[in-house]
Biopython code that builds the backbone (N, CA, C, O; Angstrom):
import numpy as np
from Bio.PDB.StructureBuilder import StructureBuilder

atoms = [
    (1, "MET", "N", (-8.920, 4.269, -24.713)),
    (1, "MET", "CA", (-9.931, 4.236, -24.321)),
    (1, "MET", "C", (-9.430, 3.077, -22.664)),
    (1, "MET", "O", (-8.235, 2.783, -22.672)),
    (2, "LEU", "N", (-9.904, 2.744, -21.940)),
    (2, "LEU", "CA", (-8.964, 1.715, -20.870)),
    (2, "LEU", "C", (-10.183, 0.816, -20.340)),
    (2, "LEU", "O", (-11.271, 1.060, -19.818)),
    (3, "THR", "N", (-9.521, -0.281, -20.704)),
    (3, "THR", "CA", (-10.767, -1.940, -20.656)),
    (3, "THR", "C", (-10.747, -2.449, -19.402)),
    (3, "THR", "O", (-11.643, -2.829, -18.648)),
    (4, "ASP", "N", (-9.823, -2.401, -19.329)),
    (4, "ASP", "CA", (-8.997, -3.381, -17.524)),
    (4, "ASP", "C", (-8.460, -2.914, -16.934)),
    (4, "ASP", "O", (-8.096, -1.739, -16.909)),
    (5, "ILE", "N", (-8.163, -4.287, -15.892)),
    (5, "ILE", "CA", (-7.156, -3.735, -14.768)),
    (5, "ILE", "C", (-6.701, -5.286, -13.977)),
    (5, "ILE", "O", (-7.617, -5.978, -13.533)),
    (6, "ASN", "N", (-5.549, -5.666, -13.869)),
    (6, "ASN", "CA", (-4.904, -6.460, -13.322)),
    (6, "ASN", "C", (-3.838, -6.584, -12.349)),
    (6, "ASN", "O", (-2.621, -6.696, -12.197)),
    (7, "PRO", "N", (-5.263, -6.480, -11.619)),
    (7, "PRO", "CA", (-3.618, -5.542, -10.205)),
    (7, "PRO", "C", (-2.435, -6.882, -10.118)),
    (7, "PRO", "O", (-2.553, -8.024, -10.562)),
    (8, "LYS", "N", (-1.496, -6.366, -9.509)),
    (8, "LYS", "CA", (-0.081, -7.222, -9.116)),
    (8, "LYS", "C", (0.131, -7.564, -7.671)),
    (8, "LYS", "O", (0.160, -6.784, -6.719)),
    (9, "LEU", "N", (0.226, -8.433, -7.672)),
    (9, "LEU", "CA", (0.410, -8.383, -5.902)),
    (9, "LEU", "C", (1.449, -8.996, -5.191)),
    (9, "LEU", "O", (2.007, -9.661, -6.063)),
    (10, "PRO", "N", (2.169, -9.215, -3.933)),
    (10, "PRO", "CA", (3.870, -10.059, -3.857)),
    (10, "PRO", "C", (2.905, -11.063, -3.686)),
    (10, "PRO", "O", (1.679, -10.976, -3.629)),
    (11, "MET", "N", (3.900, -12.347, -3.591)),
    (11, "MET", "CA", (3.888, -13.302, -2.674)),
    (11, "MET", "C", (5.669, -13.960, -2.388)),
    (11, "MET", "O", (6.755, -13.959, -2.968)),
    (12, "ARG", "N", (4.915, -14.576, -0.835)),
    (12, "ARG", "CA", (6.861, -15.137, -1.161)),
    (12, "ARG", "C", (6.492, -16.309, -2.052)),
    (12, "ARG", "O", (7.207, -16.202, -3.049)),
    (13, "ASN", "N", (5.884, -17.142, -2.140)),
    (13, "ASN", "CA", (5.781, -18.184, -2.421)),
    (13, "ASN", "C", (5.125, -18.761, -3.371)),
    (13, "ASN", "O", (4.013, -19.161, -3.025)),
    (14, "LYS", "N", (5.492, -18.994, -4.722)),
    (14, "LYS", "CA", (4.648, -19.294, -5.536)),
    (14, "LYS", "C", (3.326, -20.595, -5.693)),
    (14, "LYS", "O", (2.280, -20.366, -6.300)),
    (15, "THR", "N", (3.545, -21.553, -5.216)),
    (15, "THR", "CA", (3.195, -22.792, -4.826)),
    (15, "THR", "C", (2.491, -22.734, -3.682)),
    (15, "THR", "O", (1.475, -23.413, -3.824)),
    (16, "VAL", "N", (2.545, -22.279, -2.691)),
    (16, "VAL", "CA", (1.228, -21.465, -0.828)),
    (16, "VAL", "C", (0.355, -20.716, -1.842)),
    (16, "VAL", "O", (-0.856, -20.757, -1.628)),
    (17, "THR", "N", (0.809, -20.006, -2.968)),
    (17, "THR", "CA", (-0.060, -18.817, -3.272)),
    (17, "THR", "C", (-1.343, -19.625, -4.079)),
    (17, "THR", "O", (-2.541, -19.715, -3.811)),
    (18, "LYS", "N", (-0.641, -20.079, -5.019)),
    (18, "LYS", "CA", (-1.351, -20.648, -6.107)),
    (18, "LYS", "C", (-2.284, -22.378, -5.732)),
    (18, "LYS", "O", (-2.778, -23.167, -6.538)),
    (19, "GLU", "N", (-2.223, -22.437, -4.420)),
    (19, "GLU", "CA", (-2.505, -23.252, -4.074)),
    (19, "GLU", "C", (-3.983, -22.546, -3.234)),
    (19, "GLU", "O", (-5.107, -23.034, -3.361)),
    (20, "TYR", "N", (-3.650, -21.263, -2.347)),
    (20, "TYR", "CA", (-4.518, -20.790, -1.544)),
    (20, "TYR", "C", (-5.539, -20.190, -2.969)),
    (20, "TYR", "O", (-6.671, -20.561, -3.277)),
    (21, "TYR", "N", (-4.922, -19.465, -3.444)),
    (21, "TYR", "CA", (-6.045, -18.781, -4.648)),
    (21, "TYR", "C", (-6.905, -20.298, -5.998)),
    (21, "TYR", "O", (-7.838, -20.382, -6.797)),
    (22, "LEU", "N", (-6.137, -20.893, -5.623)),
    (22, "LEU", "CA", (-7.141, -22.205, -6.369)),
    (22, "LEU", "C", (-7.956, -23.287, -5.968)),
    (22, "LEU", "O", (-8.796, -23.908, -6.620)),
    (23, "ASN", "N", (-7.436, -23.470, -4.339)),
    (23, "ASN", "CA", (-7.999, -24.384, -3.517)),
    (23, "ASN", "C", (-8.924, -24.061, -2.662)),
    (23, "ASN", "O", (-9.719, -24.933, -2.310)),
    (24, "LYS", "N", (-9.006, -22.903, -2.211)),
    (24, "LYS", "CA", (-9.976, -21.810, -1.022)),
    (24, "LYS", "C", (-10.513, -20.431, -2.013)),
    (24, "LYS", "O", (-10.872, -19.388, -1.468)),
    (25, "LEU", "N", (-10.508, -20.565, -3.250)),
    (25, "LEU", "CA", (-11.227, -19.585, -3.471)),
    (25, "LEU", "C", (-11.900, -19.506, -4.529)),
    (25, "LEU", "O", (-12.828, -18.743, -4.798)),
    (26, "GLY", "N", (-11.172, -20.727, -5.455)),
    (26, "GLY", "CA", (-12.190, -21.176, -6.913)),
    (26, "GLY", "C", (-11.262, -20.094, -7.616)),
    (26, "GLY", "O", (-11.912, -19.153, -8.072)),
    (27, "PHE", "N", (-10.117, -20.029, -7.776)),
    (27, "PHE", "CA", (-9.599, -19.335, -8.839)),
    (27, "PHE", "C", (-9.223, -20.885, -9.938)),
    (27, "PHE", "O", (-9.538, -22.075, -9.912)),
    (28, "GLN", "N", (-8.469, -20.074, -10.732)),
    (28, "GLN", "CA", (-7.886, -21.357, -11.910)),
    (28, "GLN", "C", (-6.672, -20.016, -12.588)),
    (28, "GLN", "O", (-6.807, -18.814, -12.816)),
    (29, "GLU", "N", (-5.652, -20.876, -12.712)),
    (29, "GLU", "CA", (-4.338, -20.712, -13.373)),
    (29, "GLU", "C", (-4.654, -20.437, -14.581)),
    (29, "GLU", "O", (-5.289, -21.115, -15.389)),
    (30, "LEU", "N", (-4.011, -19.025, -14.723)),
    (30, "LEU", "CA", (-4.845, -18.335, -16.395)),
    (30, "LEU", "C", (-2.649, -17.790, -17.370)),
    (30, "LEU", "O", (-1.644, -17.100, -17.201)),
    (31, "GLY", "N", (-3.396, -18.968, -18.425)),
    (31, "GLY", "CA", (-2.148, -19.187, -19.465)),
    (31, "GLY", "C", (-0.880, -20.443, -18.744)),
    (31, "GLY", "O", (-0.180, -20.585, -17.741)),
    (32, "SER", "N", (-1.108, -20.933, -19.658)),
    (32, "SER", "CA", (0.268, -22.198, -19.553)),
    (32, "SER", "C", (1.135, -22.502, -19.584)),
    (32, "SER", "O", (1.750, -23.562, -19.463)),
    (33, "ALA", "N", (1.285, -21.651, -19.742)),
    (33, "ALA", "CA", (3.120, -21.487, -19.023)),
    (33, "ALA", "C", (3.874, -20.950, -18.237)),
    (33, "ALA", "O", (4.006, -19.730, -18.330)),
    (34, "ASP", "N", (4.577, -21.647, -17.260)),
    (34, "ASP", "CA", (4.333, -21.185, -16.374)),
    (34, "ASP", "C", (6.042, -21.210, -15.907)),
    (34, "ASP", "O", (6.999, -21.961, -15.715)),
    (35, "PHE", "N", (5.372, -19.039, -15.889)),
    (35, "PHE", "CA", (6.348, -18.381, -15.646)),
    (35, "PHE", "C", (7.472, -18.651, -13.813)),
    (35, "PHE", "O", (7.019, -19.309, -12.876)),
    (36, "ASP", "N", (9.184, -17.802, -13.778)),
    (36, "ASP", "CA", (9.513, -18.269, -12.854)),
    (36, "ASP", "C", (8.791, -16.888, -11.689)),
    (36, "ASP", "O", (8.405, -15.744, -11.926)),
    (37, "GLY", "N", (8.853, -17.489, -10.760)),
    (37, "GLY", "CA", (8.481, -16.179, -9.651)),
    (37, "GLY", "C", (6.999, -14.687, -10.870)),
    (37, "GLY", "O", (6.696, -13.520, -11.118)),
    (38, "TYR", "N", (6.771, -15.871, -11.059)),
    (38, "TYR", "CA", (4.552, -15.113, -11.402)),
    (38, "TYR", "C", (3.804, -16.255, -11.640)),
    (38, "TYR", "O", (3.940, -17.289, -12.293)),
    (39, "LEU", "N", (2.940, -15.736, -10.884)),
    (39, "LEU", "CA", (1.974, -16.346, -11.819)),
    (39, "LEU", "C", (0.202, -15.611, -11.658)),
    (39, "LEU", "O", (-0.161, -14.619, -11.026)),
    (40, "MET", "N", (-0.543, -16.509, -12.447)),
    (40, "MET", "CA", (-1.693, -14.962, -13.355)),
    (40, "MET", "C", (-2.358, -16.390, -12.498)),
    (40, "MET", "O", (-1.956, -17.552, -12.447)),
    (41, "VAL", "N", (-3.515, -15.721, -11.895)),
    (41, "VAL", "CA", (-4.941, -16.857, -11.990)),
    (41, "VAL", "C", (-6.516, -15.448, -11.965)),
    (41, "VAL", "O", (-6.712, -14.349, -11.445)),
    (42, "GLN", "N", (-7.371, -16.532, -12.988)),
    (42, "GLN", "CA", (-8.380, -16.092, -13.573)),
    (42, "GLN", "C", (-9.825, -16.655, -12.193)),
    (42, "GLN", "O", (-9.705, -17.619, -11.437)),
    (43, "LYS", "N", (-11.305, -15.503, -12.270)),
    (43, "LYS", "CA", (-12.346, -16.310, -11.358)),
    (43, "LYS", "C", (-13.442, -15.219, -12.013)),
    (43, "LYS", "O", (-13.544, -14.036, -11.691)),
    (44, "ASP", "N", (-14.029, -15.749, -12.759)),
    (44, "ASP", "CA", (-14.736, -15.228, -13.700)),
    (44, "ASP", "C", (-14.589, -14.124, -14.913)),
    (44, "ASP", "O", (-14.451, -14.407, -16.103)),
    (45, "ASN", "N", (-14.648, -12.856, -14.369)),
    (45, "ASN", "CA", (-14.421, -12.213, -15.002)),
    (45, "ASN", "C", (-13.248, -11.142, -14.745)),
    (45, "ASN", "O", (-13.260, -9.925, -14.928)),
    (46, "ILE", "N", (-12.259, -11.961, -14.275)),
    (46, "ILE", "CA", (-11.349, -10.819, -12.865)),
    (46, "ILE", "C", (-10.432, -12.231, -13.158)),
    (46, "ILE", "O", (-10.631, -13.426, -13.376)),
    (47, "GLN", "N", (-8.895, -10.951, -12.964)),
    (47, "GLN", "CA", (-7.566, -11.926, -13.172)),
    (47, "GLN", "C", (-7.049, -10.789, -11.663)),
    (47, "GLN", "O", (-7.589, -9.804, -11.161)),
    (48, "ILE", "N", (-5.848, -11.502, -11.366)),
    (48, "ILE", "CA", (-5.228, -11.293, -10.483)),
    (48, "ILE", "C", (-3.382, -11.352, -10.125)),
    (48, "ILE", "O", (-2.903, -11.749, -9.063)),
    (49, "HIS", "N", (-2.662, -10.889, -11.222)),
    (49, "HIS", "CA", (-0.841, -11.218, -11.120)),
    (49, "HIS", "C", (-0.628, -11.428, -9.896)),
    (49, "HIS", "O", (-1.460, -11.396, -8.990)),
    (50, "PHE", "N", (0.400, -11.630, -9.833)),
    (50, "PHE", "CA", (1.365, -12.097, -8.265)),
    (50, "PHE", "C", (2.399, -11.952, -8.873)),
    (50, "PHE", "O", (2.466, -12.465, -9.990)),
    (51, "PHE", "N", (3.770, -11.064, -8.246)),
    (51, "PHE", "CA", (5.172, -11.678, -8.534)),
    (51, "PHE", "C", (5.911, -12.216, -7.140)),
    (51, "PHE", "O", (5.396, -12.194, -6.022)),
    (52, "GLU", "N", (7.397, -12.762, -7.514)),
    (52, "GLU", "CA", (7.435, -12.814, -6.230)),
    (52, "GLU", "C", (8.720, -11.496, -5.508)),
    (52, "GLU", "O", (9.617, -10.699, -5.783)),
    (53, "PHE", "N", (7.880, -12.113, -4.423)),
    (53, "PHE", "CA", (8.734, -11.179, -3.123)),
    (53, "PHE", "C", (8.838, -11.626, -2.381)),
    (53, "PHE", "O", (8.069, -11.395, -1.447)),
    (54, "LYS", "N", (10.199, -12.907, -2.213)),
    (54, "LYS", "CA", (10.447, -14.283, -1.185)),
    (54, "LYS", "C", (11.044, -13.236, 0.290)),
    (54, "LYS", "O", (10.891, -13.913, 1.307)),
    (55, "GLU", "N", (11.532, -12.106, 0.557)),
    (55, "GLU", "CA", (12.012, -11.178, 1.770)),
    (55, "GLU", "C", (10.556, -10.304, 1.871)),
    (55, "GLU", "O", (10.388, -9.463, 2.754)),
    (56, "LEU", "N", (9.840, -10.523, 1.157)),
    (56, "LEU", "CA", (8.551, -9.832, 1.608)),
    (56, "LEU", "C", (7.680, -10.290, 3.677)),
    (56, "LEU", "O", (7.478, -11.438, 4.071)),
    (57, "ASP", "N", (7.419, -9.167, 4.397)),
    (57, "ASP", "CA", (7.793, -9.280, 5.826)),
    (57, "ASP", "C", (6.236, -9.185, 5.678)),
    (57, "ASP", "O", (5.944, -7.991, 5.736)),
    (58, "PRO", "N", (4.945, -10.078, 5.484)),
    (58, "PRO", "CA", (3.302, -9.996, 5.788)),
    (58, "PRO", "C", (2.388, -9.219, 6.405)),
    (58, "PRO", "O", (1.196, -9.074, 6.135)),
    (59, "LYS", "N", (3.339, -8.511, 7.642)),
    (59, "LYS", "CA", (3.322, -7.747, 8.566)),
    (59, "LYS", "C", (3.696, -6.910, 8.527)),
    (59, "LYS", "O", (3.735, -6.088, 9.442)),
    (60, "GLU", "N", (4.207, -6.782, 7.212)),
    (60, "GLU", "CA", (4.082, -5.131, 6.575)),
    (60, "GLU", "C", (4.099, -4.450, 5.162)),
    (60, "GLU", "O", (4.445, -3.402, 4.618)),
    (61, "ASN", "N", (3.300, -6.127, 4.783)),
    (61, "ASN", "CA", (2.714, -5.541, 4.010)),
    (61, "ASN", "C", (1.554, -4.977, 3.079)),
    (61, "ASN", "O", (1.579, -5.656, 2.053)),
    (62, "TYR", "N", (0.862, -4.319, 3.027)),
    (62, "TYR", "CA", (0.131, -3.419, 2.230)),
    (62, "TYR", "C", (-0.674, -3.370, 0.886)),
    (62, "TYR", "O", (-1.467, -2.593, 0.354)),
    (63, "GLY", "N", (-0.001, -4.757, 0.547)),
    (63, "GLY", "CA", (-1.184, -4.781, -0.770)),
    (63, "GLY", "C", (-2.443, -4.730, -0.476)),
    (63, "GLY", "O", (-2.630, -4.793, 0.739)),
    (64, "GLN", "N", (-3.814, -4.600, -1.389)),
    (64, "GLN", "CA", (-5.108, -4.323, -1.177)),
    (64, "GLN", "C", (-6.052, -4.621, -2.409)),
    (64, "GLN", "O", (-6.209, -3.755, -3.269)),
    (65, "VAL", "N", (-6.455, -5.409, -2.462)),
    (65, "VAL", "CA", (-6.855, -5.750, -3.902)),
    (65, "VAL", "C", (-8.938, -5.701, -3.489)),
    (65, "VAL", "O", (-9.496, -6.659, -2.953)),
    (66, "TYR", "N", (-9.713, -4.359, -3.915)),
    (66, "TYR", "CA", (-11.377, -4.988, -4.291)),
    (66, "TYR", "C", (-12.171, -4.836, -5.516)),
    (66, "TYR", "O", (-11.789, -4.124, -6.445)),
    (67, "ILE", "N", (-13.273, -5.496, -5.531)),
    (67, "ILE", "CA", (-12.708, -7.048, -6.191)),
    (67, "ILE", "C", (-14.727, -6.740, -6.245)),
    (67, "ILE", "O", (-15.261, -7.468, -5.408)),
    (68, "ARG", "N", (-15.431, -6.145, -6.777)),
    (68, "ARG", "CA", (-17.199, -6.659, -6.771)),
    (68, "ARG", "C", (-17.645, -8.047, -7.743)),
    (68, "ARG", "O", (-17.189, -8.843, -8.564)),
    (69, "THR", "N", (-18.720, -7.732, -7.089)),
    (69, "THR", "CA", (-19.022, -9.167, -6.689)),
    (69, "THR", "C", (-20.865, -8.983, -7.217)),
    (69, "THR", "O", (-21.291, -8.181, -6.386)),
    (70, "ASP", "N", (-21.882, -9.299, -8.032)),
    (70, "ASP", "CA", (-23.108, -9.475, -7.629)),
    (70, "ASP", "C", (-24.051, -10.677, -7.164)),
    (70, "ASP", "O", (-25.090, -11.184, -7.586)),
    (71, "ASP", "N", (-23.240, -10.872, -6.157)),
    (71, "ASP", "CA", (-23.782, -12.685, -6.003)),
    (71, "ASP", "C", (-22.999, -12.746, -4.119)),
    (71, "ASP", "O", (-22.683, -13.800, -3.568)),
    (72, "ILE", "N", (-22.871, -11.500, -3.556)),
    (72, "ILE", "CA", (-22.064, -11.523, -2.824)),
    (72, "ILE", "C", (-22.067, -12.655, -1.604)),
    (72, "ILE", "O", (-21.079, -13.203, -1.115)),
    (73, "GLU", "N", (-23.772, -12.886, -1.179)),
    (73, "GLU", "CA", (-24.072, -13.873, -0.158)),
    (73, "GLU", "C", (-23.507, -15.702, -0.116)),
    (73, "GLU", "O", (-23.317, -16.632, 0.668)),
    (74, "GLY", "N", (-23.432, -15.331, -1.601)),
    (74, "GLY", "CA", (-22.888, -16.629, -2.710)),
    (74, "GLY", "C", (-22.213, -17.746, -2.196)),
    (74, "GLY", "O", (-22.131, -18.941, -1.910)),
    (75, "LEU", "N", (-21.610, -16.140, -2.287)),
    (75, "LEU", "CA", (-19.499, -16.439, -2.332)),
    (75, "LEU", "C", (-18.902, -16.157, -0.827)),
    (75, "LEU", "O", (-17.858, -16.687, -0.447)),
    (76, "TYR", "N", (-19.658, -15.287, -0.033)),
    (76, "TYR", "CA", (-19.529, -15.579, 1.363)),
    (76, "TYR", "C", (-19.536, -17.383, 1.802)),
    (76, "TYR", "O", (-18.657, -18.176, 2.141)),
    (77, "GLN", "N", (-21.321, -17.493, 1.532)),
    (77, "GLN", "CA", (-20.840, -18.722, 2.049)),
    (77, "GLN", "C", (-20.509, -20.401, 1.276)),
    (77, "GLN", "O", (-20.541, -21.513, 1.801)),
    (78, "SER", "N", (-20.201, -19.993, -0.139)),
    (78, "SER", "CA", (-18.846, -20.571, -0.503)),
    (78, "SER", "C", (-18.079, -20.683, 0.591)),
    (78, "SER", "O", (-18.320, -21.389, 1.570)),
    (79, "LEU", "N", (-16.987, -19.859, 0.390)),
    (79, "LEU", "CA", (-15.707, -19.626, 1.256)),
    (79, "LEU", "C", (-16.324, -20.203, 2.206)),
    (79, "LEU", "O", (-15.713, -21.231, 2.501)),
    (80, "LEU", "N", (-17.338, -20.037, 2.905)),
    (80, "LEU", "CA", (-17.536, -20.711, 5.133)),
    (80, "LEU", "C", (-17.093, -22.136, 4.341)),
    (80, "LEU", "O", (-15.971, -22.626, 4.465)),
    (81, "ASP", "N", (-18.409, -22.855, 3.315)),
    (81, "ASP", "CA", (-17.905, -24.344, 3.273)),
    (81, "ASP", "C", (-16.942, -24.507, 3.065)),
    (81, "ASP", "O", (-16.723, -25.584, 3.619)),
    (82, "ASN", "N", (-15.733, -24.078, 2.435)),
    (82, "ASN", "CA", (-14.692, -24.144, 2.226)),
    (82, "ASN", "C", (-13.432, -24.302, 2.900)),
    (82, "ASN", "O", (-12.297, -24.750, 2.737)),
    (83, "GLY", "N", (-14.292, -23.627, 3.873)),
    (83, "GLY", "CA", (-13.333, -23.995, 5.126)),
    (83, "GLY", "C", (-12.420, -22.261, 5.147)),
    (83, "GLY", "O", (-11.274, -22.219, 5.593)),
    (84, "THR", "N", (-12.978, -21.221, 4.721)),
    (84, "THR", "CA", (-11.670, -19.893, 4.256)),
    (84, "THR", "C", (-11.777, -19.517, 5.427)),
    (84, "THR", "O", (-12.464, -19.954, 6.350)),
    (85, "ARG", "N", (-10.956, -18.549, 5.354)),
    (85, "ARG", "CA", (-11.351, -18.095, 6.677)),
    (85, "ARG", "C", (-11.197, -16.700, 6.687)),
    (85, "ARG", "O", (-9.998, -16.447, 6.575)),
    (86, "ILE", "N", (-12.089, -15.367, 6.797)),
    (86, "ILE", "CA", (-12.489, -14.225, 6.700)),
    (86, "ILE", "C", (-12.004, -13.949, 8.091)),
    (86, "ILE", "O", (-12.142, -14.442, 9.211)),
    (87, "HIS", "N", (-11.209, -12.677, 7.379)),
    (87, "HIS", "CA", (-10.734, -11.275, 8.309)),
    (87, "HIS", "C", (-11.218, -11.126, 9.406)),
    (87, "HIS", "O", (-12.349, -10.641, 9.368)),
    (88, "ALA", "N", (-10.674, -11.430, 10.776)),
    (88, "ALA", "CA", (-11.458, -11.385, 12.309)),
    (88, "ALA", "C", (-12.333, -10.305, 11.845)),
    (88, "ALA", "O", (-13.510, -10.568, 12.086)),
    (89, "ASN", "N", (-12.130, -8.992, 11.165)),
    (89, "ASN", "CA", (-12.874, -7.581, 11.114)),
    (89, "ASN", "C", (-13.496, -7.648, 9.709)),
    (89, "ASN", "O", (-13.289, -6.679, 8.978)),
    (90, "GLY", "N", (-14.128, -8.526, 9.307)),
    (90, "GLY", "CA", (-14.313, -8.108, 8.190)),
    (90, "GLY", "C", (-15.901, -9.325, 7.447)),
    (90, "GLY", "O", (-16.432, -9.518, 6.353)),
    (91, "HIS", "N", (-16.055, -9.803, 8.807)),
    (91, "HIS", "CA", (-17.059, -10.129, 7.895)),
    (91, "HIS", "C", (-18.738, -9.470, 7.405)),
    (91, "HIS", "O", (-19.004, -8.323, 7.765)),
    (92, "LEU", "N", (-19.603, -10.130, 6.734)),
    (92, "LEU", "CA", (-20.019, -9.762, 5.961)),
    (92, "LEU", "C", (-21.531, -8.745, 6.998)),
    (92, "LEU", "O", (-22.318, -8.940, 7.924)),
    (93, "GLN", "N", (-21.122, -7.625, 5.970)),
    (93, "GLN", "CA", (-22.025, -6.293, 6.601)),
    (93, "GLN", "C", (-21.913, -5.249, 5.888)),
    (93, "GLN", "O", (-20.883, -4.885, 5.322)),
    (94, "ILE", "N", (-23.549, -4.408, 5.865)),
    (94, "ILE", "CA", (-23.485, -3.296, 5.281)),
    (94, "ILE", "C", (-22.727, -2.184, 6.033)),
    (94, "ILE", "O", (-23.048, -1.770, 7.147)),
    (95, "LYS", "N", (-21.885, -1.831, 5.438)),
    (95, "LYS", "CA", (-20.866, -0.419, 5.415)),
    (95, "LYS", "C", (-22.422, 0.980, 5.755)),
    (95, "LYS", "O", (-23.586, 1.268, 5.475)),
    (96, "PRO", "N", (-20.963, 1.463, 6.699)),
    (96, "PRO", "CA", (-21.652, 2.644, 6.288)),
    (96, "PRO", "C", (-21.932, 3.613, 4.990)),
    (96, "PRO", "O", (-22.816, 4.446, 4.787)),
    (97, "TRP", "N", (-20.702, 3.120, 4.104)),
    (97, "TRP", "CA", (-21.470, 3.759, 2.596)),
    (97, "TRP", "C", (-22.107, 2.907, 1.225)),
    (97, "TRP", "O", (-21.850, 3.003, 0.024)),
    (98, "GLY", "N", (-23.006, 2.082, 1.952)),
    (98, "GLY", "CA", (-24.877, 1.002, 2.027)),
    (98, "GLY", "C", (-23.275, 0.363, 0.649)),
    (98, "GLY", "O", (-23.079, 0.751, -0.502)),
    (99, "GLN", "N", (-22.813, -0.242, 1.135)),
    (99, "GLN", "CA", (-21.264, -1.897, 0.468)),
    (99, "GLN", "C", (-21.742, -2.793, 1.308)),
    (99, "GLN", "O", (-21.551, -2.770, 2.524)),
    (100, "LYS", "N", (-22.451, -3.708, 0.639)),
    (100, "LYS", "CA", (-22.532, -4.845, 1.708)),
    (100, "LYS", "C", (-21.301, -5.553, 1.360)),
    (100, "LYS", "O", (-21.208, -6.085, 0.254)),
    (101, "GLU", "N", (-20.169, -5.614, 2.369)),
    (101, "GLU", "CA", (-18.631, -6.452, 1.798)),
    (101, "GLU", "C", (-18.223, -7.085, 3.031)),
    (101, "GLU", "O", (-18.796, -6.893, 4.103)),
    (102, "PHE", "N", (-16.929, -8.065, 2.819)),
    (102, "PHE", "CA", (-16.255, -9.676, 3.612)),
    (102, "PHE", "C", (-14.852, -8.643, 3.559)),
    (102, "PHE", "O", (-14.875, -7.528, 3.039)),
    (103, "SER", "N", (-13.666, -9.244, 4.192)),
    (103, "SER", "CA", (-12.958, -9.319, 3.478)),
    (103, "SER", "C", (-12.248, -10.240, 4.102)),
    (103, "SER", "O", (-12.645, -10.721, 5.163)),
    (104, "LEU", "N", (-10.674, -10.745, 3.309)),
    (104, "LEU", "CA", (-9.644, -11.800, 4.225)),
    (104, "LEU", "C", (-8.856, -11.498, 3.652)),
    (104, "LEU", "O", (-9.067, -10.807, 2.656)),
    (105, "LEU", "N", (-6.996, -12.048, 4.180)),
    (105, "LEU", "CA", (-6.189, -12.238, 3.834)),
    (105, "LEU", "C", (-5.182, -13.644, 3.168)),
    (105, "LEU", "O", (-4.945, -14.775, 3.592)),
    (106, "ASP", "N", (-4.877, -13.069, 2.238)),
    (106, "ASP", "CA", (-4.754, -15.126, 1.797)),
    (106, "ASP", "C", (-2.795, -14.342, 2.147)),
    (106, "ASP", "O", (-2.418, -13.199, 2.406)),
    (107, "PRO", "N", (-2.116, -15.537, 1.985)),
    (107, "PRO", "CA", (-0.948, -16.177, 2.711)),
    (107, "PRO", "C", (0.232, -15.174, 3.158)),
    (107, "PRO", "O", (1.167, -15.223, 3.957)),
    (108, "ASP", "N", (-0.214, -14.369, 2.367)),
    (108, "ASP", "CA", (0.631, -12.764, 2.358)),
    (108, "ASP", "C", (0.175, -11.874, 2.838)),
    (108, "ASP", "O", (0.950, -10.925, 2.952)),
    (109, "SER", "N", (-0.983, -11.706, 3.266)),
    (109, "SER", "CA", (-1.605, -10.459, 4.507)),
    (109, "SER", "C", (-1.774, -9.657, 2.838)),
    (109, "SER", "O", (-0.995, -8.725, 2.639)),
    (110, "ASN", "N", (-2.665, -9.984, 1.807)),
    (110, "ASN", "CA", (-2.783, -9.050, 0.299)),
    (110, "ASN", "C", (-4.201, -9.021, 1.175)),
    (110, "ASN", "O", (-4.626, -9.931, 1.888)),
    (111, "LEU", "N", (-4.822, -7.714, 0.922)),
    (111, "LEU", "CA", (-5.731, -8.009, 1.221)),
    (111, "LEU", "C", (-7.177, -8.305, 0.522)),
    (111, "LEU", "O", (-7.399, -7.473, -0.359)),
    (112, "LEU", "N", (-7.937, -9.005, 0.635)),
    (112, "LEU", "CA", (-9.208, -8.909, -0.476)),
    (112, "LEU", "C", (-10.489, -8.362, -0.410)),
    (112, "LEU", "O", (-11.313, -9.275, -0.461)),
    (113, "THR", "N", (-10.934, -7.422, -0.332)),
    (113, "THR", "CA", (-12.002, -6.685, 0.152)),
    (113, "THR", "C", (-13.043, -7.344, -1.034)),
    (113, "THR", "O", (-12.693, -7.160, -2.200)),
    (114, "PHE", "N", (-13.756, -7.772, -0.896)),
    (114, "PHE", "CA", (-15.438, -8.326, -2.038)),
    (114, "PHE", "C", (-16.455, -7.239, -1.667)),
    (114, "PHE", "O", (-16.871, -6.919, -0.554)),
    (115, "GLY", "N", (-16.735, -6.782, -2.810)),
    (115, "GLY", "CA", (-18.605, -5.161, -2.270)),
    (115, "GLY", "C", (-18.898, -6.127, -3.754)),
    (115, "GLY", "O", (-18.364, -6.651, -4.732)),
    (116, "GLN", "N", (-20.996, -5.725, -2.582)),
    (116, "GLN", "CA", (-21.465, -5.320, -3.984)),
    (116, "GLN", "C", (-22.609, -4.285, -3.503)),
    (116, "GLN", "O", (-23.240, -4.269, -2.446)),
    (117, "GLY", "N", (-22.664, -3.513, -4.507)),
    (117, "GLY", "CA", (-24.129, -1.999, -3.895)),
    (117, "GLY", "C", (-25.442, -2.341, -3.045)),
    (117, "GLY", "O", (-26.177, -3.231, -2.618)),
    (118, "GLY", "N", (-25.245, -1.285, -3.103)),
    (118, "GLY", "CA", (-26.673, -1.457, -1.775)),
    (118, "GLY", "C", (-27.918, -0.689, -2.241)),
    (118, "GLY", "O", (-28.931, -0.673, -1.542)),
]
sb = StructureBuilder()
sb.init_structure("model")
sb.init_model(0)
sb.init_chain("A")
sb.init_seg("    ")
for serial, (resi, resn, name, xyz) in enumerate(atoms, 1):
    if name == "N":
        sb.init_residue(resn, " ", resi, " ")
    sb.init_atom(name, np.array(xyz, "f"), 0.0, 1.0, " ", f" {name:<3s}", serial, name[0])
structure = sb.get_structure()
């Protein structure tokens, strides 16, 4: 039986990634151990893990995660209030498939799309 999934995304700089997810997106660092080249963050019921990839070219990074939420308007507004940059083509809207979504890029160009069913 499958019970959970924790995506692993590339990061160039652990300090930059940690600052972005904790201070811009409201995640918390997971665990007390500080693993070299690895970061785990959590918000509510989801975790995202990161592995160090110093040579990553953000222009060639296709890392993507789709995160479901039950309060997309509240989440979107809290990110705007925090000064978090929303993807230029990813502002909050209802998509043709009926999902209400928005997207942003993290410092390494991992695409985070947040969605709520219609």
